[in-house]
C-alpha positions, 0 to 999 in steps of 0.5 A: 919666040925664044927669050934669052935672058943674059946673066952672069955673076961677075958684074963689076958695079955689083958683084953676084947681082943676079943672085942678090937676095931681095926680100928672100928672092934672087934678082934673077927670080924677079926677071924670070917671073916678069918675062913669064907674064908674056903669053907670046913666048915659047921658051925661056933660057938663061945664057951665062958663062962656063966660068966658075964664077957663075956656078952659083947661078947655074946651080940655082937654075938647075935646082929650080928647073930653069933651062940654061946654057953656058958659054964664053964669058966675055964673048956674049955675042957668041954665047947668045948665038950658041944658045939660040942655035942649041934651041934651033931658034932662027930669031931670039929676044935678048933681055938683060938679067938686071931687068927685074921689072921688064914689062910683058906688054913691051915683050908682046909689042916687039913680038907683034911687030916681028910677026907683022913684018914677016920676021924680015928685020935683022933687029927689032929694038926699043933702044935706037933711039932709047925712049923707054926707061932703063930696065925696059930694053928688048931686042929681037935678033936674027941668029943668022945675021949675028952669027955671020957678023961677029967676025967684025966685032970688036971686044966691046961689041962682043961683050955688048952684042948689038952695038956694032949693029947700031954703029953700022945701022945702014948695013942692017934692017933695024926696026925701032919702036918708041914709048908714048910715055915719058919716064925718068924712073931707072928700073935696071939694077946696077948698084945697091942704091938701085935696089933701095930706090925700087924697094916698094916695087919689089914689095909689090911684086911679092904682094907684101 
């Protein structure tokens, strides 16, 4: 399974978010380390934009031997399709660059579901409806389906990638899996206070 981590530095709520240093490591480092805990993935690509605003991220990734792809800033759906095509992936898993504690067990479960159903779904997700906390979202997307559907996307859909599928769910084969636990913890990073709230988790991650 190809993992595509979607990341950019022009986030409106927290500028330069994925390069924000937390105990000496940028946020994107935590995301990468969490994803790497899964033994079912074949390759990890960070998909970012060609814009100058993302040069700092690209330089960091290159320096640390992390594969990355650069495409459209606002048409994220097109960027992800181009990333998947570049690596000849019929399917890919989309993970947000602001999810430092993404659980490898959730990644593994979605891959097992995909395999057990012979990769027949256009989309395998755990957010339709959402039962996992924010920051634990995964989506396995069929590249061909996304590619041929982009022409119908609004600008909002192009930025958010899968919203069109959820709004038009009867037209697509979508498989959702649910959490058996209830959690109100927010694991994604959108604002400075999110980093503060998860301070202990970041410390534990580093063994500090």
